[in-house]
ZATORPA-208231 format. One record per residue (C-alpha): z, y, x; residue in one letter; residue number from 1. Coordinates in Angstrom, 1 decimal. Layout:
% residues N
<site z="Z" y="Y" x="X" r="A" k="NUM"/>
...
***
This chain:
% residues 225
<site z="-2.3" y="17.8" x="6.1" r="X" k="1"/>
<site z="-3.2" y="18.8" x="2.5" r="X" k="2"/>
<site z="-4.6" y="16.2" x="0.0" r="X" k="3"/>
<site z="-7.0" y="16.7" x="-2.8" r="X" k="4"/>
<site z="-7.5" y="13.7" x="-5.2" r="X" k="5"/>
<site z="-10.6" y="13.2" x="-7.3" r="X" k="6"/>
<site z="-12.2" y="10.4" x="-9.4" r="X" k="7"/>
<site z="-8.8" y="9.2" x="-10.4" r="X" k="8"/>
<site z="-7.6" y="7.0" x="-11.9" r="X" k="9"/>
<site z="-10.6" y="4.6" x="-11.9" r="X" k="10"/>
<site z="-12.2" y="5.1" x="-8.5" r="X" k="11"/>
<site z="-9.8" y="7.3" x="-6.5" r="X" k="12"/>
<site z="-10.9" y="9.3" x="-3.5" r="X" k="13"/>
<site z="-8.5" y="11.3" x="-1.3" r="X" k="14"/>
<site z="-9.8" y="14.3" x="0.7" r="X" k="15"/>
<site z="-7.6" y="15.0" x="3.6" r="X" k="16"/>
<site z="-7.7" y="18.7" x="4.7" r="X" k="17"/>
<site z="-6.7" y="18.9" x="8.3" r="X" k="18"/>
<site z="-5.6" y="21.9" x="10.4" r="X" k="19"/>
<site z="-7.1" y="22.6" x="13.8" r="X" k="20"/>
<site z="-6.7" y="19.6" x="16.2" r="X" k="21"/>
<site z="-4.6" y="17.7" x="13.6" r="X" k="22"/>
<site z="-4.9" y="13.9" x="13.6" r="X" k="23"/>
<site z="-4.6" y="11.4" x="10.8" r="X" k="24"/>
<site z="-4.4" y="7.6" x="10.9" r="X" k="25"/>
<site z="-6.8" y="5.7" x="8.6" r="X" k="26"/>
<site z="-7.1" y="2.1" x="7.7" r="X" k="27"/>
<site z="-10.2" y="0.4" x="9.1" r="X" k="28"/>
<site z="-13.0" y="0.6" x="6.6" r="X" k="29"/>
<site z="-11.2" y="3.3" x="4.4" r="X" k="30"/>
<site z="-13.1" y="6.3" x="5.9" r="X" k="31"/>
<site z="-15.8" y="7.2" x="3.4" r="X" k="32"/>
<site z="-17.1" y="10.6" x="4.8" r="X" k="33"/>
<site z="-15.9" y="13.4" x="7.0" r="X" k="34"/>
<site z="-16.9" y="16.9" x="8.1" r="X" k="35"/>
<site z="-19.0" y="17.6" x="11.2" r="X" k="36"/>
<site z="-17.3" y="17.8" x="14.6" r="X" k="37"/>
<site z="-14.5" y="15.5" x="13.5" r="X" k="38"/>
<site z="-13.5" y="13.0" x="16.2" r="X" k="39"/>
<site z="-13.0" y="9.3" x="15.2" r="X" k="40"/>
<site z="-11.3" y="6.9" x="17.6" r="X" k="41"/>
<site z="-10.7" y="3.2" x="16.8" r="X" k="42"/>
<site z="-7.6" y="1.7" x="18.3" r="X" k="43"/>
<site z="-4.9" y="-1.0" x="17.6" r="X" k="44"/>
<site z="-2.2" y="1.6" x="16.9" r="X" k="45"/>
<site z="0.4" y="0.1" x="19.1" r="X" k="46"/>
<site z="-1.4" y="-2.5" x="21.2" r="X" k="47"/>
<site z="-3.1" y="-5.9" x="20.7" r="X" k="48"/>
<site z="0.1" y="-7.5" x="19.4" r="X" k="49"/>
<site z="0.7" y="-4.8" x="16.8" r="X" k="50"/>
<site z="-3.0" y="-5.1" x="15.7" r="X" k="51"/>
<site z="-2.6" y="-8.9" x="15.3" r="X" k="52"/>
<site z="0.6" y="-8.6" x="13.3" r="X" k="53"/>
<site z="-1.0" y="-6.0" x="11.1" r="X" k="54"/>
<site z="-4.1" y="-8.0" x="10.4" r="X" k="55"/>
<site z="-2.7" y="-11.5" x="10.2" r="X" k="56"/>
<site z="0.7" y="-10.8" x="8.6" r="X" k="57"/>
<site z="0.3" y="-7.6" x="6.6" r="X" k="58"/>
<site z="-3.3" y="-8.1" x="5.4" r="X" k="59"/>
<site z="-4.5" y="-4.8" x="7.0" r="X" k="60"/>
<site z="-7.3" y="-4.2" x="9.6" r="X" k="61"/>
<site z="-6.8" y="-5.1" x="13.3" r="X" k="62"/>
<site z="-8.2" y="-1.7" x="14.3" r="X" k="63"/>
<site z="-7.2" y="1.6" x="12.7" r="X" k="64"/>
<site z="-9.0" y="4.9" x="13.1" r="X" k="65"/>
<site z="-7.5" y="8.1" x="14.4" r="X" k="66"/>
<site z="-9.4" y="11.0" x="12.9" r="X" k="67"/>
<site z="-8.9" y="14.4" x="14.6" r="X" k="68"/>
<site z="-10.1" y="17.7" x="13.4" r="X" k="69"/>
<site z="-11.8" y="20.2" x="15.7" r="X" k="70"/>
<site z="-10.1" y="23.6" x="16.5" r="X" k="71"/>
<site z="-11.5" y="25.1" x="13.3" r="X" k="72"/>
<site z="-10.1" y="22.3" x="11.1" r="X" k="73"/>
<site z="-12.0" y="19.8" x="8.9" r="X" k="74"/>
<site z="-11.7" y="17.2" x="6.2" r="X" k="75"/>
<site z="-12.0" y="13.4" x="5.8" r="X" k="76"/>
<site z="-12.5" y="11.4" x="2.6" r="X" k="77"/>
<site z="-10.6" y="8.0" x="2.3" r="X" k="78"/>
<site z="-10.7" y="5.3" x="-0.3" r="X" k="79"/>
<site z="-9.0" y="2.0" x="-1.2" r="X" k="80"/>
<site z="-10.7" y="-1.4" x="-1.3" r="X" k="81"/>
<site z="-10.3" y="-2.3" x="-5.0" r="X" k="82"/>
<site z="-11.3" y="0.0" x="-8.0" r="X" k="83"/>
<site z="-8.3" y="2.0" x="-9.0" r="X" k="84"/>
<site z="-6.1" y="5.0" x="-8.3" r="X" k="85"/>
<site z="-4.9" y="6.5" x="-5.1" r="X" k="86"/>
<site z="-1.7" y="8.4" x="-4.5" r="X" k="87"/>
<site z="0.0" y="10.5" x="-1.8" r="X" k="88"/>
<site z="3.4" y="8.9" x="-1.1" r="X" k="89"/>
<site z="6.0" y="11.3" x="0.4" r="X" k="90"/>
<site z="7.8" y="9.8" x="3.4" r="X" k="91"/>
<site z="11.1" y="11.4" x="4.5" r="X" k="92"/>
<site z="13.5" y="10.7" x="7.3" r="X" k="93"/>
<site z="16.1" y="8.0" x="6.3" r="X" k="94"/>
<site z="14.1" y="6.9" x="3.2" r="X" k="95"/>
<site z="11.7" y="4.3" x="4.4" r="X" k="96"/>
<site z="9.1" y="2.9" x="2.0" r="X" k="97"/>
<site z="7.8" y="-0.6" x="1.8" r="X" k="98"/>
<site z="4.0" y="-0.9" x="1.1" r="X" k="99"/>
<site z="2.7" y="-4.2" x="0.0" r="X" k="100"/>
<site z="-0.3" y="-6.0" x="1.5" r="X" k="101"/>
<site z="-3.7" y="-4.3" x="1.2" r="X" k="102"/>
<site z="-2.3" y="-1.0" x="-0.3" r="X" k="103"/>
<site z="-2.0" y="1.2" x="2.7" r="X" k="104"/>
<site z="-5.0" y="3.6" x="3.3" r="X" k="105"/>
<site z="-3.9" y="6.4" x="5.7" r="X" k="106"/>
<site z="-0.9" y="8.4" x="6.9" r="X" k="107"/>
<site z="-0.3" y="11.9" x="8.3" r="X" k="108"/>
<site z="0.6" y="12.5" x="12.0" r="X" k="109"/>
<site z="4.4" y="12.5" x="11.4" r="X" k="110"/>
<site z="4.4" y="9.1" x="9.7" r="X" k="111"/>
<site z="4.4" y="5.7" x="11.5" r="X" k="112"/>
<site z="3.9" y="2.2" x="10.0" r="X" k="113"/>
<site z="4.9" y="-1.2" x="11.3" r="X" k="114"/>
<site z="4.6" y="-4.7" x="10.0" r="X" k="115"/>
<site z="7.7" y="-5.6" x="8.1" r="X" k="116"/>
<site z="9.1" y="-8.9" x="6.9" r="X" k="117"/>
<site z="10.1" y="-8.4" x="3.3" r="X" k="118"/>
<site z="12.1" y="-11.6" x="3.0" r="X" k="119"/>
<site z="11.4" y="-15.0" x="1.5" r="X" k="120"/>
<site z="11.4" y="-13.5" x="-2.0" r="X" k="121"/>
<site z="7.9" y="-12.1" x="-1.4" r="X" k="122"/>
<site z="6.7" y="-15.3" x="0.2" r="X" k="123"/>
<site z="8.0" y="-17.4" x="-2.7" r="X" k="124"/>
<site z="6.5" y="-14.9" x="-5.1" r="X" k="125"/>
<site z="3.1" y="-15.6" x="-3.8" r="X" k="126"/>
<site z="2.3" y="-12.1" x="-2.5" r="X" k="127"/>
<site z="2.9" y="-12.9" x="1.2" r="X" k="128"/>
<site z="6.2" y="-12.2" x="3.0" r="X" k="129"/>
<site z="4.9" y="-9.3" x="5.0" r="X" k="130"/>
<site z="3.9" y="-5.7" x="4.3" r="X" k="131"/>
<site z="4.2" y="-2.4" x="6.0" r="X" k="132"/>
<site z="7.2" y="-0.2" x="6.5" r="X" k="133"/>
<site z="6.3" y="3.5" x="6.5" r="X" k="134"/>
<site z="8.8" y="5.8" x="8.1" r="X" k="135"/>
<site z="9.1" y="9.3" x="9.6" r="X" k="136"/>
<site z="8.2" y="12.7" x="8.0" r="X" k="137"/>
<site z="5.0" y="13.3" x="6.1" r="X" k="138"/>
<site z="2.7" y="11.5" x="3.7" r="X" k="139"/>
<site z="1.1" y="8.1" x="3.3" r="X" k="140"/>
<site z="-1.9" y="7.3" x="1.2" r="X" k="141"/>
<site z="-1.7" y="4.1" x="-0.9" r="X" k="142"/>
<site z="-4.3" y="2.6" x="-3.2" r="X" k="143"/>
<site z="-3.7" y="0.6" x="-6.3" r="X" k="144"/>
<site z="-5.8" y="-1.9" x="-8.3" r="X" k="145"/>
<site z="-6.3" y="-0.3" x="-11.7" r="X" k="146"/>
<site z="-4.1" y="2.6" x="-12.8" r="X" k="147"/>
<site z="-1.0" y="3.9" x="-11.1" r="X" k="148"/>
<site z="2.4" y="3.7" x="-12.7" r="X" k="149"/>
<site z="5.6" y="5.3" x="-11.3" r="X" k="150"/>
<site z="9.1" y="4.2" x="-12.2" r="X" k="151"/>
<site z="12.0" y="6.4" x="-11.1" r="X" k="152"/>
<site z="15.3" y="4.5" x="-11.5" r="X" k="153"/>
<site z="18.7" y="6.2" x="-11.7" r="X" k="154"/>
<site z="21.9" y="4.8" x="-10.1" r="X" k="155"/>
<site z="22.5" y="1.4" x="-11.5" r="X" k="156"/>
<site z="19.3" y="1.4" x="-13.6" r="X" k="157"/>
<site z="17.4" y="-1.9" x="-13.5" r="X" k="158"/>
<site z="13.9" y="-3.1" x="-14.2" r="X" k="159"/>
<site z="12.0" y="-6.3" x="-13.9" r="X" k="160"/>
<site z="8.4" y="-6.2" x="-12.5" r="X" k="161"/>
<site z="5.9" y="-9.0" x="-11.8" r="X" k="162"/>
<site z="5.5" y="-9.3" x="-8.1" r="X" k="163"/>
<site z="1.7" y="-8.8" x="-8.1" r="X" k="164"/>
<site z="2.0" y="-5.4" x="-9.7" r="X" k="165"/>
<site z="4.4" y="-3.9" x="-7.1" r="X" k="166"/>
<site z="2.6" y="-1.5" x="-4.7" r="X" k="167"/>
<site z="5.5" y="0.3" x="-2.9" r="X" k="168"/>
<site z="9.2" y="0.8" x="-3.2" r="X" k="169"/>
<site z="12.1" y="2.7" x="-1.6" r="X" k="170"/>
<site z="13.6" y="0.3" x="0.9" r="X" k="171"/>
<site z="17.1" y="1.6" x="0.1" r="X" k="172"/>
<site z="16.9" y="-0.1" x="-3.3" r="X" k="173"/>
<site z="18.4" y="-3.5" x="-4.2" r="X" k="174"/>
<site z="15.6" y="-6.0" x="-4.8" r="X" k="175"/>
<site z="16.0" y="-9.6" x="-6.0" r="X" k="176"/>
<site z="13.5" y="-12.3" x="-6.7" r="X" k="177"/>
<site z="13.9" y="-14.2" x="-10.0" r="X" k="178"/>
<site z="11.9" y="-16.7" x="-12.0" r="X" k="179"/>
<site z="10.2" y="-15.2" x="-15.0" r="X" k="180"/>
<site z="11.5" y="-18.0" x="-17.2" r="X" k="181"/>
<site z="14.8" y="-19.8" x="-17.5" r="X" k="182"/>
<site z="13.6" y="-22.8" x="-15.5" r="X" k="183"/>
<site z="11.1" y="-23.3" x="-12.7" r="X" k="184"/>
<site z="9.0" y="-25.6" x="-14.9" r="X" k="185"/>
<site z="8.8" y="-23.0" x="-17.6" r="X" k="186"/>
<site z="7.9" y="-20.4" x="-15.0" r="X" k="187"/>
<site z="5.0" y="-22.5" x="-13.8" r="X" k="188"/>
<site z="3.8" y="-23.3" x="-17.3" r="X" k="189"/>
<site z="3.9" y="-19.6" x="-18.4" r="X" k="190"/>
<site z="1.6" y="-18.5" x="-15.6" r="X" k="191"/>
<site z="3.8" y="-15.5" x="-15.1" r="X" k="192"/>
<site z="5.2" y="-16.7" x="-11.7" r="X" k="193"/>
<site z="8.1" y="-14.8" x="-10.2" r="X" k="194"/>
<site z="9.4" y="-11.3" x="-10.8" r="X" k="195"/>
<site z="11.3" y="-8.6" x="-8.9" r="X" k="196"/>
<site z="14.6" y="-7.4" x="-10.2" r="X" k="197"/>
<site z="15.1" y="-3.8" x="-9.0" r="X" k="198"/>
<site z="18.3" y="-1.8" x="-9.1" r="X" k="199"/>
<site z="18.2" y="2.0" x="-8.6" r="X" k="200"/>
<site z="18.4" y="4.6" x="-7.4" r="X" k="201"/>
<site z="14.9" y="4.7" x="-6.1" r="X" k="202"/>
<site z="11.2" y="4.8" x="-7.0" r="X" k="203"/>
<site z="8.8" y="1.9" x="-7.5" r="X" k="204"/>
<site z="5.0" y="2.3" x="-7.6" r="X" k="205"/>
<site z="3.1" y="-0.2" x="-9.7" r="X" k="206"/>
<site z="-0.6" y="-1.1" x="-10.3" r="X" k="207"/>
<site z="-1.8" y="-1.9" x="-13.8" r="X" k="208"/>
<site z="-4.0" y="-4.8" x="-12.5" r="X" k="209"/>
<site z="-2.9" y="-7.8" x="-10.4" r="X" k="210"/>
<site z="-5.0" y="-8.6" x="-7.3" r="X" k="211"/>
<site z="-3.8" y="-12.2" x="-7.4" r="X" k="212"/>
<site z="-5.3" y="-12.6" x="-10.9" r="X" k="213"/>
<site z="-8.6" y="-11.2" x="-9.7" r="X" k="214"/>
<site z="-8.7" y="-13.7" x="-6.8" r="X" k="215"/>
<site z="-8.0" y="-16.5" x="-9.2" r="X" k="216"/>
<site z="-10.7" y="-15.3" x="-11.6" r="X" k="217"/>
<site z="-13.3" y="-15.1" x="-8.7" r="X" k="218"/>
<site z="-12.3" y="-18.5" x="-7.3" r="X" k="219"/>
<site z="-12.5" y="-20.3" x="-10.7" r="X" k="220"/>
<site z="-15.9" y="-18.8" x="-11.5" r="X" k="221"/>
<site z="-17.2" y="-19.6" x="-8.0" r="X" k="222"/>
<site z="-16.1" y="-23.2" x="-8.3" r="X" k="223"/>
<site z="-17.9" y="-23.6" x="-11.7" r="X" k="224"/>
<site z="-21.2" y="-21.9" x="-10.5" r="X" k="225"/>
***
């Protein structure tokens, strides 16, 4: 699978160029357009239980689409839900990636995803304790809200990131949840919530906008209308 990106970083679209009879797995609702003779099959990608775990716990769709190219090959355009960038995330054996809720768009044939409990730190942080673990060999497409930022940390290098801005990270990294302020009361008053304390080596993908803040904005304005 080859990937061509366009309309980035504001409204990213990824064109997936598939070889003859090559399949790709796509998040439900993420398929924007595709070439003629492509085959699209909706399935739960692992059974009803896997579909329920993915939709209820990971914030993804119950059904996913398997898009398969005809013998002569073809293409499919995929997009994220919120306005922003899209990136091809390399997945290699022994280096699993954690993808936060709502960010997964698609993955190549050699990559698998499963619902993953990220620990109480995510639950306390307000982003939901579950996401997706991507593993295997190939590429995964992830979308971000706003612009994409990439942080590559060297051995022992550390960084603090607001939980709502984390999109994906190398699961081999050390990750710790901390309060943004010195006390819980100051953390609540500041409105900054909790942060992740990452220690390298590894890569962290960030989004320049926070979906949690968007939800709060919409909720407050809806209540006042």
